[in-house]
C-alpha positions in Angstrom: 82.7 109.0 -143.0 85.5 111.1 -141.5 88.9 109.8 -140.3 88.0 110.1 -136.6 84.9 107.9 -137.0 86.9 105.3 -138.9 89.7 105.2 -136.3 87.1 105.0 -133.4 85.3 102.1 -135.0 88.5 100.2 -135.7 89.6 100.8 -132.1 86.3 99.6 -130.7 86.5 96.5 -132.9 90.1 95.8 -131.8 89.1 96.2 -128.1 86.3 93.7 -128.6 88.6 91.2 -130.2 91.2 91.7 -127.5 88.5 91.2 -124.8 87.5 87.8 -126.2 91.1 86.6 -126.2 91.2 86.9 -122.4 87.8 85.7 -121.3 86.6 82.1 -120.8 87.6 80.6 -117.4 84.8 82.5 -115.6 82.2 80.9 -117.8 83.7 77.5 -117.4 83.4 77.7 -113.7 79.8 78.9 -114.0 78.9 75.3 -114.8 78.9 74.8 -111.1 76.0 77.3 -110.8 73.5 74.9 -112.4 74.6 71.6 -111.0 72.3 69.2 -109.1 73.5 70.6 -105.7 72.2 74.0 -106.7 68.9 72.6 -108.0 68.2 70.9 -104.7 69.1 73.8 -102.4 67.2 76.3 -104.6 64.1 74.1 -104.7 64.3 73.6 -101.0 64.6 77.3 -100.4 61.7 78.3 -102.6 59.5 75.4 -101.5 59.8 76.0 -97.8 60.4 79.7 -97.6 59.0 81.2 -100.7 60.8 84.3 -101.9 62.4 85.0 -98.5 65.8 83.4 -99.1 66.5 85.0 -102.5 68.9 87.4 -100.7 71.2 84.4 -99.9 71.8 83.9 -103.7 72.4 87.6 -104.1 74.9 87.8 -101.2 76.5 84.5 -102.1 77.0 85.6 -105.7 78.6 88.9 -104.6 81.0 87.0 -102.3 81.7 84.4 -105.0 82.6 87.0 -107.5 85.1 88.6 -105.1 86.6 85.3 -104.2 86.8 84.0 -107.8 88.4 87.3 -108.9 91.0 87.0 -106.1 91.8 83.3 -106.9 92.1 84.2 -110.6 94.6 87.0 -109.7 96.7 84.4 -107.9 96.9 82.2 -111.0 97.5 85.1 -113.3 100.3 86.7 -111.3 102.1 83.7 -109.9 101.4 81.0 -112.5 100.4 78.7 -109.6 97.0 77.3 -108.8 95.7 77.8 -105.2 96.8 74.3 -104.2 100.3 74.7 -105.6 100.7 78.1 -103.9 99.6 76.7 -100.6 102.1 73.9 -100.8 104.8 76.3 -101.8 104.3 79.0 -99.2 102.6 77.5 -96.2 103.9 75.3 -93.4 103.0 71.6 -93.5 100.3 71.8 -90.8 98.4 74.7 -92.4 98.5 73.2 -95.9 97.4 69.8 -94.5 94.3 71.3 -93.0 93.6 73.5 -96.0 94.1 70.9 -98.8 92.9 67.9 -96.8 89.5 69.6 -96.2 89.5 70.9 -99.8 89.7 67.3 -101.0 86.8 66.3 -98.8 84.9 69.2 -100.2 85.6 67.9 -103.7 84.2 64.5 -102.7 81.1 66.2 -101.2 80.6 68.0 -104.5 81.1 64.8 -106.5 78.4 63.1 -104.3 75.8 65.7 -105.3 76.8 65.7 -109.0 77.0 61.9 -109.4 73.7 61.5 -107.5 72.0 64.1 -109.6 73.0 62.4 -112.8 71.9 59.0 -111.3 68.5 60.4 -110.5 68.2 61.7 -114.1 69.2 58.3 -115.4 66.6 56.6 -113.2 63.9 58.9 -114.5 64.9 58.0 -118.1 65.7 54.3 -117.8 64.5 53.1 -114.4 68.0 51.8 -113.4 68.7 51.9 -109.6 70.5 54.9 -108.2 73.7 53.0 -107.1 74.1 51.7 -110.7 73.4 55.1 -112.1 76.0 56.7 -109.8 78.6 54.1 -110.8 77.9 54.7 -114.5 78.2 58.5 -114.0 81.5 58.1 -112.2 82.8 55.9 -115.0 81.6 58.4 -117.6 83.3 61.3 -115.8 86.6 59.3 -115.4 86.5 58.3 -119.1 86.0 61.9 -120.2 89.0 63.0 -118.2 91.4 60.1 -118.7 90.7 59.9 -122.4 90.9 63.7 -122.7 87.6 63.6 -124.7 85.9 66.1 -122.3 87.3 69.1 -124.2 85.4 68.0 -127.3 82.0 67.7 -125.5 82.4 70.5 -123.1 80.7 73.2 -125.2 77.8 70.9 -126.0 77.3 69.9 -122.4 77.5 73.5 -121.2 75.2 74.6 -124.0 72.5 72.1 -123.1 72.7 72.7 -119.4 72.5 76.5 -120.1 69.4 75.8 -122.2 67.7 74.3 -119.1 68.8 77.3 -117.1 67.4 79.6 -119.8 64.1 77.7 -119.6 63.8 78.6 -115.9 64.4 82.2 -116.8 61.9 82.2 -119.6 59.3 80.6 -117.3 59.4 83.8 -115.2 57.3 85.4 -117.9 54.7 82.6 -117.7 54.5 81.9 -114.0 52.3 83.8 -111.5 55.2 85.4 -109.7 54.7 87.9 -106.8 57.4 90.2 -108.1 57.3 92.7 -105.3 58.0 89.9 -102.8 60.6 88.4 -105.1 62.5 91.8 -105.5 62.3 92.4 -101.8 63.4 88.9 -101.0 66.5 89.4 -103.2 67.8 92.3 -101.3 66.3 92.2 -97.8 67.9 89.6 -95.5 65.4 87.6 -93.4 66.0 84.3 -91.5 62.7 82.4 -91.1 62.5 79.8 -88.3 64.3 76.6 -89.4 65.9 78.3 -92.4 69.6 78.2 -91.3 70.4 74.7 -92.8 68.9 75.9 -96.2 70.7 79.2 -96.0 74.1 77.6 -95.4 73.3 75.0 -98.1 72.6 77.7 -100.7 75.8 79.4 -99.6 77.8 76.2 -100.1 76.1 75.5 -103.4 77.0 78.9 -104.8 80.4 79.6 -103.2 81.7 76.2 -103.9 85.3 75.7 -102.6 86.2 73.3 -105.3 85.3 76.0 -107.9 87.7 78.5 -106.3 90.5 75.9 -106.7 89.4 75.1 -110.2 89.3 78.7 -111.4 92.9 79.3 -110.2 93.9 76.1 -111.9 92.2 76.9 -115.3 93.6 80.4 -115.4 97.1 79.5 -114.3 97.3 76.9 -117.1 97.6 79.9 -119.5 100.8 81.0 -117.8 100.2 84.7 -118.2 102.9 85.4 -115.7 105.5 84.3 -118.3 104.3 86.9 -120.9 105.5 90.0 -119.0 103.8 92.7 -117.0 101.8 94.1 -119.9 100.1 90.7 -120.5 99.5 90.3 -116.7 97.9 93.8 -116.5 95.6 93.1 -119.5 94.5 89.8 -118.1 93.9 91.3 -114.7 91.7 93.9 -116.4 89.7 91.6 -118.6 89.4 88.7 -116.1 87.1 90.7 -113.8 84.6 91.2 -116.8 84.8 87.5 -117.5 84.2 86.5 -113.8 81.5 89.1 -113.3 79.6 88.1 -116.4 79.7 84.4 -115.6 78.7 85.0 -112.0 75.8 87.2 -112.9 74.5 84.5 -115.3 74.7 82.1 -112.4 72.8 84.5 -110.1 70.0 84.9 -112.6 69.5 81.2 -113.1 69.7 80.3 -109.4 67.3 83.1 -108.5 64.9 81.9 -111.2 64.9 78.4 -109.8 64.0 79.7 -106.3 61.3 82.0 -107.8 59.8 79.1 -109.8 59.8 76.8 -106.7 58.1 79.5 -104.7 55.5 80.2 -107.3 54.7 76.5 -108.1 55.2 74.8 -104.7 55.2 77.3 -101.9 52.2 79.2 -103.1 50.2 75.9 -103.4 51.5 74.4 -100.1 53.3 71.5 -101.9 56.3 70.0 -100.2 59.1 68.7 -102.4 61.0 65.6 -101.1 62.6 64.4 -104.3 64.1 66.1 -107.5 61.7 64.5 -110.0 58.9 66.7 -108.5 60.7 69.7 -110.0 59.4 68.7 -113.4 56.2 70.5 -112.4 58.0 73.8 -112.8 58.9 73.0 -116.5 55.4 72.1 -117.6 54.4 75.6 -118.7 57.0 75.3 -121.5 57.5 71.6 -122.2 54.1 70.2 -121.2 54.1 66.4 -120.8 57.7 66.3 -122.1 58.8 68.2 -119.0 59.9 65.1 -117.1 62.0 63.9 -120.1 63.6 67.4 -120.6 64.3 67.7 -116.9 65.8 64.3 -116.7 68.1 65.0 -119.7 69.1 68.3 -118.2 69.8 66.7 -114.8 72.0 64.0 -116.4 74.0 66.5 -118.4 74.3 68.8 -115.4 75.5 65.9 -113.3 77.9 64.6 -115.9 79.5 68.0 -116.6 79.8 69.1 -113.0 81.1 65.6 -112.0 84.0 66.2 -114.4 84.8 69.6 -113.0 84.6 68.3 -109.4 87.0 65.5 -110.4 89.3 68.0 -112.1 89.3 70.1 -108.9 90.1 67.1 -106.8 93.0 66.3 -109.2 94.2 69.8 -108.9 94.1 69.8 -105.1 96.0 66.5 -104.9 98.6 67.4 -107.5 99.1 70.7 -105.8 100.2 68.9 -102.6 103.2 67.8 -104.6 103.6 71.3 -106.1 102.4 70.2 -109.5 99.7 71.6 -111.8 96.8 69.5 -112.9 97.8 67.1 -115.6 95.7 64.0 -116.2 98.8 62.2 -117.6 100.5 62.6 -114.1 99.9 60.0 -111.4 99.2 62.6 -108.7 96.4 64.3 -110.7 95.0 60.9 -111.6 95.0 59.9 -107.9 93.1 63.0 -107.0 90.5 62.4 -109.7 90.1 58.8 -108.6 89.8 59.7 -104.9 87.1 62.3 -105.7 85.0 60.1 -107.9 85.4 57.0 -105.7 84.7 58.9 -102.5 81.6 60.4 -103.9 80.3 57.1 -105.2 80.9 55.3 -101.9 79.1 58.1 -100.0 76.1 57.7 -102.3 75.9 54.0 -101.6 75.6 54.9 -97.9 72.8 57.4 -98.3 69.2 56.7 -97.2 67.6 59.8 -98.6 69.1 61.2 -101.8 67.4 64.6 -101.7 68.5 65.2 -98.1 71.9 63.8 -98.9 72.5 66.4 -101.6 71.3 69.2 -99.4 73.7 68.3 -96.6 76.6 67.8 -99.0 76.2 71.5 -99.8 76.2 72.4 -96.1 79.5 70.5 -95.9 80.9 72.8 -98.6 80.0 75.9 -96.6 81.6 74.5 -93.5 84.9 74.0 -95.5 84.8 77.5 -97.0 86.8 79.3 -94.2 89.6 76.8 -94.7 89.8 78.0 -98.3 89.0 81.7 -98.0 91.5 82.7 -95.3 94.5 81.0 -96.8 93.6 82.5 -100.1 93.5 86.0 -98.5 96.9 85.3 -96.9 98.5 84.3 -100.2 97.0 87.1 -102.3 97.8 89.7 -99.6 101.5 88.7 -99.4 104.1 90.7 -101.3 106.3 87.7 -101.2 103.8 85.8 -103.2 102.2 88.5 -105.3 104.8 91.2 -105.5 103.4 94.6 -106.6 100.0 92.9 -107.3 99.4 92.0 -103.6 96.0 93.0 -102.2 95.8 96.5 -100.9 94.1 97.6 -97.7 90.7 98.0 -99.4 90.9 94.6 -101.1 92.0 92.9 -97.9 89.2 94.5 -95.9 86.5 93.3 -98.4 87.9 89.8 -98.4 88.0 89.6 -94.6 84.4 90.8 -94.5 83.4 88.0 -96.9 85.3 85.4 -94.7 83.7 86.6 -91.5 80.2 86.5 -93.0 80.8 82.9 -94.0 82.1 82.0 -90.5 79.2 83.8 -88.9 76.6 81.9 -90.9 78.4 78.6 -90.2 78.5 79.3 -86.5 74.9 80.3 -86.4 74.0 76.9 -88.0 76.1 74.9 -85.6 74.6 76.7 -82.6 71.1 76.2 -84.0 71.8 72.4 -84.5 73.2 72.1 -80.9 69.9 73.4 -79.4 
């Protein structure tokens, strides 16, 4: 073995080790891709419209990657999360609109996550949904306030990912019309009555609370205090982290829609509640599918309830120009408001399945109040210095924001008819 080969291999090995030092936050945020809100919107899309709305997942994932990448840049360069930066650089009225609506979005997210966990608990034990929701909220609060969530995080993410992988594996077993699926993934179509589902899928994928959460998680590492070299390395590796996590989410979301299309749409079966989705897992798990689905739903609800509460805590603490810290009263208040608001909303729901769907629509309606302030912050040299968005970056971000606004306006017009 010559010297050049040895040096090359060692350099490659070092680069790989270096890469793993800088990745992580993107995969943490990806938990939101397989939460109960996504399950409901994906099942609704596949059941009612077959493969026709797969393009929404593709478009939403591209937009999410761009936005998450931008939010991460804010945290890396400034050492501030999105909420802190808004409170530092915006006038009171603008930050009130932005952060007030963001907190409402966190509550909407918690509604879907707590309700999903409650449905799973009901399938397993038969306990009523309101009690299941309360238990889920107490569990999420305990995990955060006791700081035990860090110990369970990898196990929860691993199990939820296993359920996601099951959907992917089923693509080999199901009778999928692959030509239609591929076409549906890249060719936009808007079937009659599809706008609420389209906007719901958009909100479920491009979740505003996840944008706040990503900037919070990455700013906690305080790369900005380690000099320009560390900032540049993190900026370089962060995109790989974000892109990989988002692509995994795209694959799982797409698989859910495809399975719903193959199992329900093709057979003319309408889905009105989440337990019906167990039919899509029978090719792998057989009669155990209901049990496996319920366990997955509980874990997905538990884990994403914690991240929703963390995002709520981050938003509320940011109002006072503070980072998320569960030992601080402002962070605790944000966590409590998020979980309590989600629980109360559940108690008022008449139809759980429809409630989860419309909670995701609410997330989409909030998105412009997150996206455009984010663009303003990351395009400002006062905030970002030499790392501010350039013309190309700003153009892409504005296009993303305008697409979101366009879809939301189309839904509102459709509802007004």
